[in-house]
C-alpha positions as CSV (number, residue, x, y, z in Angstrom):
1,M,-85.7,342.4,224.5
2,F,-82.7,340.9,222.1
3,T,-82.5,338.7,219.2
4,I,-79.8,336.5,217.9
5,D,-79.2,336.2,214.0
6,M,-77.8,333.1,214.2
7,E,-76.7,334.0,210.2
8,K,-74.9,337.0,211.6
9,G,-73.3,334.8,213.9
10,F,-72.5,331.9,212.2
11,K,-70.0,334.0,210.5
12,V,-68.5,335.7,212.7
13,S,-68.0,331.8,214.6
14,F,-66.4,330.8,210.9
15,I,-64.4,334.0,210.4
16,V,-62.5,333.4,214.5
17,N,-62.0,329.4,214.2
18,I,-60.2,330.7,210.8
19,T,-57.7,333.3,211.5
20,L,-57.3,331.6,214.9
21,A,-56.2,327.8,212.2
22,V,-54.4,330.9,209.8
23,L,-52.4,331.6,213.4
24,L,-51.8,328.1,214.5
25,I,-50.2,326.5,211.2
26,V,-48.4,330.3,211.2
27,M,-46.7,329.2,214.6
28,T,-46.4,326.1,213.5
29,I,-44.2,326.4,210.7
30,L,-42.3,329.1,211.9
31,Y,-41.4,326.8,215.0
32,F,-41.0,324.0,212.5
33,T,-38.2,325.8,209.7
34,K,-36.7,327.6,212.8
35,G,-36.6,325.0,215.5
36,V,-36.1,324.9,219.1
37,K,-32.8,326.9,219.7
38,K,-29.9,324.7,220.5
39,E,-27.6,325.8,223.6
40,V,-24.6,327.3,222.0
41,Q,-21.1,325.0,222.3
42,N,-18.5,326.4,223.9
43,P,-17.4,329.6,221.5
44,G,-13.8,329.4,222.1
45,I,-11.0,326.2,221.6
46,Q,-12.1,323.2,220.7
47,D,-8.3,321.7,220.6
48,M,-4.9,322.7,221.6
49,L,-1.7,321.4,220.5
50,I,1.8,322.2,222.0
51,E,4.8,320.5,220.3
52,N,6.7,317.7,222.6
53,Y,3.9,318.7,225.8
54,E,0.8,316.5,226.8
55,I,-1.4,319.3,228.7
56,D,-4.7,317.0,228.3
57,F,-7.4,319.6,226.8
58,N,-10.3,321.1,227.6
59,P,-12.5,323.4,226.8
60,E,-13.9,323.7,230.1
61,R,-10.9,324.6,231.1
62,Y,-9.0,328.1,230.2
63,A,-5.4,327.6,232.5
64,Y,-2.2,325.3,231.9
65,L,1.2,324.3,233.3
66,V,4.5,323.8,230.9
67,E,7.6,323.2,232.8
68,V,10.5,323.8,230.2
69,N,13.9,323.6,229.9
70,N,16.5,326.3,230.4
71,D,17.4,326.5,226.5
72,V,13.2,326.4,225.7
73,D,12.5,330.2,223.9
74,Y,9.1,329.7,223.0
75,L,6.0,326.8,222.5
76,D,5.0,326.3,219.4
77,I,1.1,326.2,220.0
78,T,-1.2,324.5,217.3
79,I,-4.6,327.0,218.2
80,V,-7.8,325.0,216.3
81,P,-11.0,327.2,217.7
82,Y,-14.7,325.8,217.3
83,E,-15.5,328.6,215.4
84,K,-13.9,328.6,211.5
85,G,-12.8,331.8,210.8
86,A,-12.5,332.7,214.4
87,S,-10.6,335.6,215.4
88,V,-7.7,333.6,218.4
89,S,-4.3,335.9,219.1
90,V,-1.3,334.6,221.4
91,K,0.9,336.7,223.8
92,G,3.5,336.0,226.0
93,N,5.0,333.3,223.9
94,E,8.4,334.1,223.1
95,K,12.2,335.1,224.9
96,F,10.8,333.1,227.7
97,K,12.9,334.3,231.1
98,E,14.1,331.9,233.5
99,G,11.5,331.1,235.5
100,Y,7.5,331.9,235.9
101,N,6.0,332.9,232.1
102,Q,2.9,333.8,231.2
103,I,0.9,334.0,227.1
104,V,-2.2,334.8,227.1
105,I,-4.5,333.0,224.1
106,E,-7.9,335.2,223.2
107,V,-10.2,333.7,221.0
108,Q,-13.3,336.0,219.4
109,D,-15.9,334.2,217.5
110,T,-19.2,336.1,215.8
111,S,-21.4,334.4,218.3
112,T,-19.8,335.8,221.6
113,T,-17.6,337.9,224.0
114,P,-13.9,336.4,223.5
115,K,-12.5,333.8,225.9
116,Y,-9.2,333.6,227.1
117,Y,-6.8,330.5,227.9
118,Y,-3.4,330.9,230.2
119,I,-0.7,328.7,229.6
120,D,1.6,329.1,232.5
121,V,5.3,328.3,231.9
122,I,7.8,327.5,234.6
123,K,11.1,327.4,232.9
124,A,14.6,325.8,234.0
125,K,17.1,328.0,235.3
126,V,20.6,327.8,233.7
127,E,22.7,325.9,236.2
128,E,25.9,327.6,236.8
129,N,29.5,325.9,236.5
130,N,31.2,326.5,239.3
131,S,34.0,323.4,239.6
132,T,37.2,324.3,240.9
133,D,39.2,323.4,237.6
134,D,37.3,326.5,235.9
135,V,38.5,328.5,239.3
136,N,42.0,327.4,238.5
137,N,42.3,327.5,235.0
138,V,41.4,331.2,235.3
139,Q,44.0,331.8,237.9
140,K,46.9,330.8,235.9
């Protein structure tokens, strides 16, 4: 037969309860100091403006279409990234040819993989002027 020493049993129970209380306090402190992880807002571009063109920008939309006159060679684009100091590169925004052109905007911030935005640019064709007066003037 075995006997229980009430004094030792009380000490063990007291130590276990104190340990659990300290653990609960530490977990509560960590929860409130670190907080609940919030979902990251859409990293990438917060706002984009193209001078003289309305594109109705939405951060969740990654492709846009702009039609330009035949005398436009580039677009004046203002880009506002979500993260201050994010790296933004713009490719294809020069010397537009007639017809289809594409501008690719890459945004790299510290929290995610790069985001890409595309602006499809349709440049109007140059109208040829074939009046009969011009032909007659050349022949004379």
